[in-house]
N, CA, C and O of each residue as an XYZ file, in Angstrom:
716
protein
N     112.259    120.216     67.311
C     110.681    120.660     67.451
C     110.502    122.098     68.081
O     111.535    122.674     68.424
N     109.380    122.683     68.252
C     109.178    123.598     68.646
C     107.552    123.421     68.765
O     106.830    122.641     68.143
N     107.171    124.483     69.851
C     105.900    124.571     70.394
C     104.794    125.327     69.551
O     105.162    126.377     69.025
N     103.371    124.893     69.342
C     102.497    125.447     68.779
C     101.752    126.203     69.315
O     101.209    127.116     68.692
N     101.533    125.951     70.808
C     100.869    127.127     71.605
C     101.602    128.428     71.730
O     102.827    128.362     71.626
N     100.990    129.735     71.961
C     101.431    130.662     72.386
C     100.981    131.063     73.781
O     100.326    130.269     74.457
N     101.410    132.637     74.377
C     100.474    132.946     75.366
C      99.450    133.864     75.036
O      99.332    134.114     73.837
N      98.680    134.424     75.831
C      97.209    134.876     75.804
C      97.464    136.163     75.207
O      96.530    136.523     74.490
N      98.455    136.994     75.273
C      98.696    138.316     74.843
C      98.466    138.640     73.124
O      97.575    139.088     72.401
N      99.828    138.122     72.990
C     100.051    138.084     71.359
C      99.917    137.022     70.476
O      99.910    135.959     71.097
N      99.817    136.894     69.364
C      99.632    135.849     68.640
C     100.748    134.469     68.156
O     100.676    133.403     67.544
N     101.844    135.368     68.935
C     102.653    134.089     68.949
C     103.790    133.957     68.179
O     104.453    132.921     68.145
N     104.083    135.107     67.468
C     104.841    134.965     66.226
C     106.291    134.425     66.412
O     106.742    133.544     65.680
N     106.924    134.932     67.316
C     108.100    134.537     67.724
C     108.184    133.235     68.861
O     109.022    132.334     68.898
N     107.212    133.433     69.614
C     107.272    132.521     70.856
C     105.757    131.779     70.660
O     104.818    132.042     71.411
N     105.656    130.780     69.497
C     106.557    130.203     68.894
C     106.600    129.658     67.788
O     107.406    128.787     67.460
N     105.460    130.273     66.902
C     105.246    130.570     65.430
C     106.566    130.610     64.726
O     106.826    129.587     64.092
N     107.440    131.549     64.698
C     108.524    131.275     63.534
C     109.412    130.068     63.956
O     110.023    129.579     63.006
N     109.613    129.508     65.095
C     110.514    128.307     65.089
C     109.485    127.450     64.724
O     110.096    126.557     64.136
N     108.112    127.110     64.700
C     107.719    125.983     64.078
C     107.722    126.045     62.546
O     107.518    125.009     61.913
N     107.942    127.198     61.924
C     107.998    127.604     60.696
C     109.305    127.243     60.284
O     109.494    126.975     59.097
N     110.391    127.192     61.243
C     111.941    127.083     61.067
C     111.979    125.401     60.918
O     112.477    124.799     59.967
N     111.460    124.918     61.857
C     111.320    123.310     61.732
C     110.894    122.567     60.441
O     111.241    121.549     59.842
N     110.043    123.482     60.306
C     109.223    122.646     58.759
C     110.230    123.091     57.670
O     110.573    122.349     56.750
N     110.684    124.376     57.843
C     111.587    125.007     56.764
C     113.172    123.878     56.442
O     113.749    123.545     55.407
N     113.370    123.630     57.669
C     114.388    122.595     57.868
C     114.622    121.440     56.821
O     115.498    121.149     56.007
N     113.240    120.849     57.295
C     113.113    119.487     56.875
C     112.572    119.882     55.106
O     112.698    118.953     54.308
N     112.150    120.872     54.710
C     112.039    121.065     53.164
C     113.169    121.420     52.511
O     113.299    121.128     51.322
N     114.250    122.173     53.277
C     115.410    122.821     52.389
C     116.336    120.831     52.230
O     116.879    120.396     51.215
N     116.200    120.138     53.501
C     117.131    118.903     53.229
C     116.358    118.010     52.347
O     117.065    117.234     51.704
N     114.974    117.911     52.132
C     114.266    117.416     51.088
C     114.646    118.216     49.428
O     114.598    117.516     48.417
N     114.920    119.348     49.362
C     115.059    119.929     48.395
C     116.206    119.505     47.752
O     116.250    119.195     46.561
N     117.268    119.485     48.635
C     118.644    119.058     48.303
C     118.550    117.748     47.895
O     119.306    117.582     46.937
N     117.893    116.630     48.227
C     117.858    115.390     47.839
C     118.549    114.564     48.695
O     118.663    113.380     48.379
N     119.248    115.149     50.179
C     119.683    114.401     51.079
C     118.915    113.436     52.099
O     117.900    113.705     52.740
N     119.371    112.697     52.095
C     119.011    111.055     52.650
C     119.879    110.724     53.791
O     120.829    110.015     53.456
N     119.832    111.039     55.088
C     121.071    110.880     55.839
C     120.454    109.384     56.250
O     119.363    108.891     55.965
N     121.624    108.824     57.067
C     121.653    107.339     57.538
C     120.516    107.526     58.781
O     120.500    106.506     59.470
N     119.766    108.332     59.150
C     119.072    108.325     60.479
C     117.717    109.186     60.078
O     117.664    110.213     59.401
N     116.684    108.486     60.675
C     115.374    109.227     60.364
C     115.861    110.735     61.050
O     116.782    110.885     61.852
N     114.914    111.859     60.459
C     114.880    113.362     61.122
C     113.477    113.310     61.164
O     112.834    112.798     60.248
N     112.858    113.894     62.344
C     111.720    114.023     62.504
C     111.258    115.461     63.139
O     111.886    116.033     64.030
N     110.189    115.898     62.602
C     109.774    117.197     63.333
C     108.725    116.816     64.223
O     107.923    115.904     64.024
N     108.785    117.653     65.331
C     107.913    117.303     66.289
C     107.379    118.830     66.818
O     108.097    119.718     67.276
N     105.996    118.872     66.631
C     105.660    120.369     66.986
C     104.628    120.123     68.273
O     103.519    119.626     68.082
N     105.002    120.440     69.349
C     104.476    120.132     70.606
C     103.216    121.225     70.883
O     102.997    122.275     70.280
N     102.556    120.693     71.864
C     101.677    121.629     72.265
C     101.539    121.321     73.901
O     101.578    120.292     74.576
N     101.360    122.720     74.190
C     100.822    122.943     76.087
C     102.242    123.119     76.347
O     102.524    122.612     77.433
N     103.404    123.730     75.673
C     104.478    124.282     76.335
C     104.359    125.359     77.202
O     105.266    125.588     78.001
N     103.361    126.055     77.154
C     103.316    127.114     77.828
C     102.455    126.995     79.188
O     102.293    127.873     80.035
N     102.029    125.901     79.178
C     100.910    125.670     80.171
C     101.285    124.182     80.661
O     100.344    123.393     80.586
N     102.261    123.766     81.053
C     102.756    122.214     81.713
C     103.339    121.402     80.884
O     103.673    120.359     81.445
N     103.598    121.450     79.778
C     104.633    120.669     78.963
C     103.975    119.280     78.516
O     104.649    118.307     78.177
N     102.794    119.300     78.551
C     101.735    117.862     78.153
C     102.663    117.351     76.955
O     103.397    116.366     76.885
N     102.384    118.330     76.071
C     102.884    117.561     74.745
C     104.222    117.062     74.561
O     104.419    116.184     73.721
N     105.312    117.600     75.366
C     106.677    117.088     75.471
C     106.384    115.516     76.223
O     106.887    114.438     75.905
N     105.419    115.800     77.291
C     105.509    114.503     78.167
C     104.908    113.491     77.584
O     105.336    112.344     77.713
N     103.699    113.826     76.773
C     103.461    112.660     76.146
C     104.217    111.985     74.950
O     104.323    110.788     74.681
N     104.700    113.065     74.324
C     105.715    112.694     73.264
C     106.916    111.442     74.026
O     107.322    110.347     73.638
N     107.125    112.103     75.003
C     108.220    111.308     75.367
C     107.893    109.610     76.017
O     108.614    108.614     76.078
N     106.640    109.835     76.384
C     105.739    108.448     76.866
C     105.449    107.493     75.831
O     105.147    106.316     76.023
N     105.574    108.147     74.578
C     105.403    107.249     73.269
C     106.111    105.997     73.217
O     107.332    106.039     73.370
N     105.457    104.714     72.995
C     105.978    103.727     72.528
C     106.629    103.591     71.269
O     105.710    103.634     70.451
N     107.609    103.464     70.715
C     108.199    103.186     69.718
C     109.337    102.191     69.702
O     110.495    102.447     70.031
N     108.818    100.887     69.231
C     109.311     99.673     68.966
C     110.361     99.893     68.124
O     110.079    100.637     67.185
N     111.857     99.349     68.166
C     112.886     99.318     67.123
C     113.267    101.066     67.126
O     113.843    101.210     66.047
N     113.240    101.818     67.504
C     113.530    103.197     67.649
C     114.239    103.609     68.499
O     113.978    103.285     69.657
N     115.370    104.457     68.225
C     116.016    105.119     69.552
C     116.468    106.495     69.301
O     117.433    106.590     68.543
N     115.982    107.565     69.770
C     116.226    108.916     69.863
C     117.973    109.032     69.806
O     118.454    108.784     70.911
N     118.732    109.271     69.028
C     120.075    109.769     68.971
C     120.329    111.259     69.791
O     121.211    111.360     70.644
N     119.629    112.147     69.496
C     119.548    113.510     69.766
C     118.121    114.066     69.555
O     117.232    113.556     68.873
N     118.071    115.252     70.297
C     116.585    116.211     69.866
C     117.138    117.522     70.203
O     117.928    117.928     71.055
N     116.281    118.194     68.998
C     117.025    119.596     69.195
C     115.817    120.216     69.164
O     114.848    119.699     68.607
N     115.754    121.764     69.960
C     114.623    122.499     70.229
C     115.031    123.858     70.145
O     116.087    124.304     70.594
N     113.900    124.674     69.385
C     114.650    126.130     69.229
C     113.083    126.548     70.076
O     111.993    125.976     70.081
N     113.476    127.545     70.609
C     112.243    128.139     71.509
C     112.832    129.913     71.841
O     112.572    130.402     72.941
N     113.525    130.647     70.902
C     113.882    131.732     71.563
C     113.392    132.839     69.971
O     114.120    133.818     69.806
N     112.722    132.720     69.369
C     112.090    133.275     68.533
C     112.595    133.232     67.044
O     113.141    132.139     66.891
N     112.632    133.846     66.073
C     113.018    133.716     64.546
C     114.046    134.493     64.468
O     113.953    135.197     63.463
N     115.336    134.764     65.289
C     116.282    135.578     64.938
C     117.353    134.972     64.174
O     117.275    133.836     63.706
N     118.364    135.744     64.050
C     119.728    134.997     63.427
C     120.204    134.132     64.360
O     120.521    134.624     65.442
N     120.342    132.858     64.190
C     121.077    131.742     64.892
C     122.498    132.311     65.270
O     123.125    133.000     64.465
N     122.938    132.032     66.396
C     124.139    132.511     67.043
C     124.893    130.890     67.435
O     126.028    130.615     67.046
N     123.955    129.835     68.337
C     124.777    129.024     68.719
C     123.303    127.843     68.891
O     122.083    127.869     68.732
N     124.423    126.846     69.331
C     123.703    125.438     70.096
C     124.383    125.211     71.239
O     125.601    125.164     71.411
N     123.240    125.032     72.232
C     123.698    124.683     73.458
C     123.565    123.025     73.553
O     122.645    122.542     72.893
N     124.267    122.260     74.194
C     124.045    120.790     74.300
C     124.363    120.517     75.763
O     125.356    120.846     76.412
N     122.997    119.660     76.218
C     122.627    119.148     77.381
C     122.660    117.462     77.165
O     121.698    116.741     76.901
N     124.153    117.046     77.371
C     124.408    115.575     77.263
C     125.793    115.393     78.006
O     126.547    116.338     78.240
N     126.085    113.894     78.399
C     127.214    113.721     78.742
C     128.674    114.193     78.134
O     128.828    114.517     76.956
N     129.481    114.183     78.900
C     130.890    114.894     78.445
C     131.524    114.661     77.307
O     132.358    115.372     76.746
N     131.013    113.443     76.931
C     131.616    112.989     75.750
C     131.061    113.622     74.770
O     131.849    114.198     74.020
N     129.507    113.735     74.434
C     128.770    114.290     73.425
C     128.946    115.896     72.760
O     128.697    116.170     71.586
N     129.361    116.728     73.644
C     130.049    118.076     73.343
C     130.949    118.222     72.708
O     130.717    118.619     71.567
N     132.098    118.037     73.013
C     133.001    117.670     72.079
C     133.013    117.179     70.609
O     133.695    117.707     69.730
N     132.032    115.910     70.393
C     132.087    115.323     69.063
C     130.737    116.386     68.275
O     130.486    116.296     67.074
N     130.181    117.103     68.979
C     129.285    117.805     68.382
C     129.915    119.288     67.971
O     129.465    120.048     67.114
N     131.013    119.480     68.769
C     131.430    120.848     68.773
C     132.317    120.765     67.453
O     132.505    121.788     66.794
N     132.820    119.636     67.098
C     133.752    119.329     66.081
C     132.919    119.726     64.587
O     133.486    119.418     63.539
N     131.875    120.257     64.540
C     131.151    120.316     63.333
C     130.625    121.657     63.465
O     129.658    122.032     62.802
N     131.291    122.471     64.386
C     131.078    124.005     64.118
C     131.293    124.577     63.007
O     130.717    125.590     62.610
N     132.369    123.793     62.279
C     132.745    124.744     61.160
C     131.897    124.891     60.135
O     131.913    125.830     59.339
N     130.746    123.482     60.137
C     129.445    123.745     58.940
C     128.502    125.106     59.397
O     127.569    125.583     58.750
N     128.906    125.464     60.389
C     127.527    126.477     60.827
C     128.410    128.088     60.883
O     127.803    129.151     61.009
N     129.838    127.992     60.770
C     130.121    129.175     60.383
C     130.003    130.392     59.556
O     130.412    131.504     59.892
N     129.201    129.990     58.058
C     128.686    131.009     57.645
C     127.795    131.583     57.834
O     127.540    132.636     57.249
N     127.021    131.015     58.767
C     125.915    131.677     59.265
C     125.959    132.378     60.478
O     124.965    132.931     60.947
N     127.446    132.385     61.193
C     127.685    132.744     62.631
C     126.884    132.135     63.670
O     126.550    132.705     64.709
N     126.530    130.695     63.270
C     125.951    130.299     63.875
C     126.987    129.294     64.983
O     126.373    128.569     65.766
N     128.208    129.277     65.016
C     129.285    128.072     65.111
C     129.664    128.226     66.270
O     130.754    127.705     66.504
N     129.043    128.898     67.338
C     129.326    128.640     68.631
C     128.685    127.404     69.472
O     127.543    127.607     69.883
N     129.189    126.335     69.732
C     128.258    125.266     70.381
C     129.020    125.069     71.703
O     130.242    124.928     71.770
N     128.109    125.073     72.828
C     128.463    125.458     74.294
C     127.406    124.195     75.053
O     126.386    123.621     74.672
N     128.185    124.131     76.210
C     127.350    123.547     77.417
C     125.638    124.370     77.599
O     125.476    125.555     77.891
N     124.768    123.575     77.389
C     123.533    124.550     78.190
C     122.541    123.665     78.013
O     122.669    122.612     77.389
N     121.190    124.181     78.725
C     119.946    123.489     78.344
C     119.439    123.478     76.979
O     119.745    124.386     76.207
N     118.721    122.561     76.644
C     118.263    121.801     75.329
C     116.973    122.795     75.134
O     116.832    123.625     74.236
N     116.274    122.566     75.960
C     114.606    123.028     75.713
C     113.695    122.449     76.438
O     113.843    121.260     76.721
N     112.426    123.255     76.946
C     111.553    122.557     77.763
C     110.606    121.474     77.253
O     110.122    120.644     78.022
N     110.340    121.494     75.899
C     109.714    120.730     75.684
C     110.207    119.029     75.272
O     109.514    118.052     74.988
N     111.659    119.193     75.385
C     112.603    117.697     74.924
C     113.214    117.430     76.205
O     114.131    116.609     76.224
N     112.825    118.040     77.373
C     113.399    117.923     78.752
C     112.925    116.777     79.139
O     113.541    116.410     80.140
N     112.086    116.003     78.810
C     111.625    114.630     79.249
C     112.364    113.521     78.667
O     112.624    112.415     79.143
N     112.711    114.149     77.302
C     113.635    113.014     76.584
C     114.906    112.863     77.350
O     115.428    111.842     77.797
N     115.249    113.981     77.397
C     116.728    114.269     78.629
C     116.462    113.512     79.537
O     117.462    112.854     79.827
N     115.544    113.252     80.187
C     115.547    112.447     81.229
C     115.592    110.782     80.992
O     115.907    110.008     81.896
N     115.312    110.451     79.945
C     115.557    109.258     79.265
C     116.692    109.168     78.937
O     116.836    108.086     78.367
N     117.803    109.840     78.992
C     119.082    109.661     78.298
C     119.103    110.303     76.739
O     120.040    109.896     76.053
N     118.530    110.897     76.339
C     118.611    111.414     74.909
C     119.451    112.842     75.151
O     119.017    113.702     75.917
N     120.700    112.998     74.411
C     121.193    114.366     74.277
C     120.241    115.510     73.850
O     119.463    115.310     72.917
N     120.264    116.476     74.373
C     119.589    117.392     73.791
C     120.243    118.582     73.598
O     121.115    119.000     74.360
N     119.699    119.379     72.203
C     120.567    120.434     72.047
C     119.398    121.644     71.935
O     118.258    121.333     71.591
N     119.715    122.913     72.217
C     118.907    124.209     71.885
C     119.737    125.184     70.991
O     120.858    125.650     71.190
N     118.758    125.384     69.815
C     119.120    126.503     68.796
C     119.075    127.768     69.479
O     117.944    128.083     69.852
N     120.069    128.639     69.763
C     120.158    129.778     70.360
C     120.259    130.849     69.483
O     121.423    130.934     69.091
N     119.551    131.692     69.011
C     119.536    132.970     68.162
C     119.791    134.123     69.103
O     119.953    134.109     70.323
N     119.788    135.079     68.280
C     120.538    136.468     68.795
C     119.169    136.699     69.770
O     118.110    136.297     69.288
N     119.134    137.273     71.006
C     118.224    137.115     72.050
C     118.151    138.622     72.390
O     117.520    138.917     73.405
N     118.624    139.447     71.787
C     118.823    140.670     71.975
C     117.494    141.817     71.889
O     117.493    142.859     72.545
N     116.418    141.421     70.983
C     115.035    141.858     71.007
C     113.982    140.833     71.245
O     112.806    141.167     71.101
N     114.262    139.724     71.565
C     113.659    138.684     72.151
C     112.687    139.127     73.399
O     111.477    138.898     73.389
N     113.166    139.593     74.156
C     112.281    139.782     75.579
C     111.449    141.429     75.231
O     110.757    141.995     76.077
N     111.693    141.954     73.911
C     110.707    143.188     73.674
C     109.306    142.348     73.102
O     108.229    142.943     73.143
N     109.377    140.913     72.557
C     107.926    140.810     72.208
C     107.259    139.411     73.101
O     106.127    138.937     73.013
N     108.328    139.007     73.903
C     108.076    137.657     74.543
C     106.735    137.743     75.134
O     106.555    138.920     75.445
N     105.698    137.014     75.432
C     104.529    137.039     75.988
C     103.779    138.225     76.087
O     103.056    138.479     77.051
N     103.950    139.027     75.017
C     102.896    140.621     74.807
C     102.610    140.656     73.732
O     103.083    139.985     72.814
N     101.629    141.605     73.687
C     100.885    142.009     72.495
C     101.752    142.161     71.303
O     101.537    141.796     70.146
N     102.658    142.703     71.756
C     103.746    143.210     70.348
C     104.323    141.839     69.580
O     104.842    141.997     68.475
N     104.236    140.473     70.164
C     104.605    139.386     69.279
C     103.869    138.800     68.226
O     103.406    137.669     68.073
N     103.865    139.881     67.495
C     103.080    139.520     66.118
C     104.000    139.477     64.828
O     105.167    139.864     64.890
N     103.477    139.026     63.733
C     104.293    138.702     62.131
C     105.247    139.574     61.743
O     106.418    139.287     61.493
N     104.736    140.652     61.693
C     105.603    141.914     61.206
C     106.636    141.946     62.114
O     107.616    142.481     61.596
N     106.879    141.522     63.511
C     108.056    141.523     63.972
C     109.394    140.583     63.437
O     110.558    140.764     63.795
N     108.891    139.494     62.447
C     109.915    138.552     62.176
C     110.267    138.784     61.113
O     109.373    138.984     60.291
N     111.679    138.861     60.655
C     112.402    138.808     59.532
C     112.536    137.863     58.838
O     112.693    136.764     59.371
N     112.518    137.978     57.576
C     112.269    136.650     56.713
C     113.623    136.219     56.725
O     113.838    135.073     57.118
N     114.770    137.079     56.292
C     116.156    136.756     56.334
C     116.709    135.626     57.240
O     117.054    134.498     56.887
N     116.722    136.231     58.628
C     116.708    135.667     59.990
C     115.789    134.543     60.090
O     116.359    133.534     60.505
N     114.591    134.397     59.851
C     113.507    133.453     60.222
C     114.407    132.189     59.324
O     114.384    131.064     59.824
N     115.107    132.372     58.143
C     115.594    131.236     56.972
C     116.852    130.905     57.576
O     117.187    129.721     57.538
N     117.844    132.000     58.297
C     119.084    131.387     58.777
C     118.810    130.369     59.769
O     119.496    129.357     59.912
N     117.341    130.797     60.745
C     117.631    129.726     61.641
C     117.222    128.490     60.942
O     118.038    127.609     61.215
N     116.458    128.138     60.293
C     115.963    127.166     59.480
C     117.103    126.444     59.102
O     117.239    125.290     59.509
N     118.215    127.142     58.138
C     119.350    126.342     57.562
C     120.174    125.861     58.614
O     120.857    124.863     58.386
N     120.226    126.422     59.760
C     120.985    125.823     60.817
C     120.407    124.858     61.456
O     121.261    124.221     62.072
N     119.536    124.514     61.579
C     118.445    123.768     61.931
C     118.850    122.285     61.175
O     119.295    121.228     61.624
N     118.492    122.719     59.869
C     118.686    121.723     58.601
C     120.233    121.225     58.913
O     120.395    120.020     59.109
N     121.222    121.993     58.959
C     122.578    121.588     58.940
C     123.131    121.089     60.098
O     124.287    120.691     60.247
N     121.918    121.148     61.203
C     122.697    120.804     62.543
C     121.872    119.136     62.609
O     122.434    118.135     63.054
N     120.467    119.164     62.062
C     120.065    117.976     61.919
C     120.480    116.700     61.392
O     120.512    115.560     61.856
N     120.866    117.354     60.008
C     121.449    116.393     59.023
C     122.884    115.951     59.595
O     123.213    114.777     59.424
N     123.728    116.793     60.241
C     125.138    116.173     60.668
C     124.506    115.120     61.789
O     124.644    113.926     61.522
N     123.906    115.427     62.873
C     123.238    114.467     63.674
C     123.434    113.080     63.267
O     124.260    112.194     63.483
N     121.944    113.288     62.333
C     121.578    112.414     61.384
C     122.241    111.289     60.917
O     122.101    110.078     61.083
N     123.224    112.209     60.105
C     124.417    111.512     59.452
C     125.306    110.651     60.184
O     125.326    109.427     60.053
N     126.085    111.354     61.003
C     127.376    111.205     61.839
C     127.065    110.000     63.319
O     127.691    108.991     63.644
N     125.664    110.756     64.036
C     125.297    110.149     65.270
C     126.135    110.993     66.313
O     126.560    112.122     66.071
N     126.313    110.346     67.446
C     127.050    110.969     68.590
C     127.708    110.014     69.212
O     128.396    110.280     70.197
């Protein structure tokens, strides 16, 4: 998932419109390939990340009889080229997830390290759900973050697509293999 709201100065192209597109595109790519993993993949577009995490909190509180989240992935650092996934989970989950790094190597997004999953999914982490964060190349992010420069013309289509592919791959592997 990612969040729909943006800061008051810009249009929120990188924070967080681009990543909302990445999440939706990841699902479209999986469907286009006819892939049907063992487990459901759900895109959640959170609201109110910028002011209280109410969307993430509400999602975590929702009753879901007969459902169990095996993992949650968030992207909230712009639509730049993917470089890594961070993992916030028990000590057994990181090596299991890291073994799949090779499938992300063609994108140069194969670094899988311990780290924070994301603000919107932090409430799921409190419930014991392993969380992951897509970490793109961050060098330009703070040129735009929460500023009036955060506009659509700053989003590179190829980098945005690469992030969607990385999200699709990680989502599919998690849904297929579990943790």
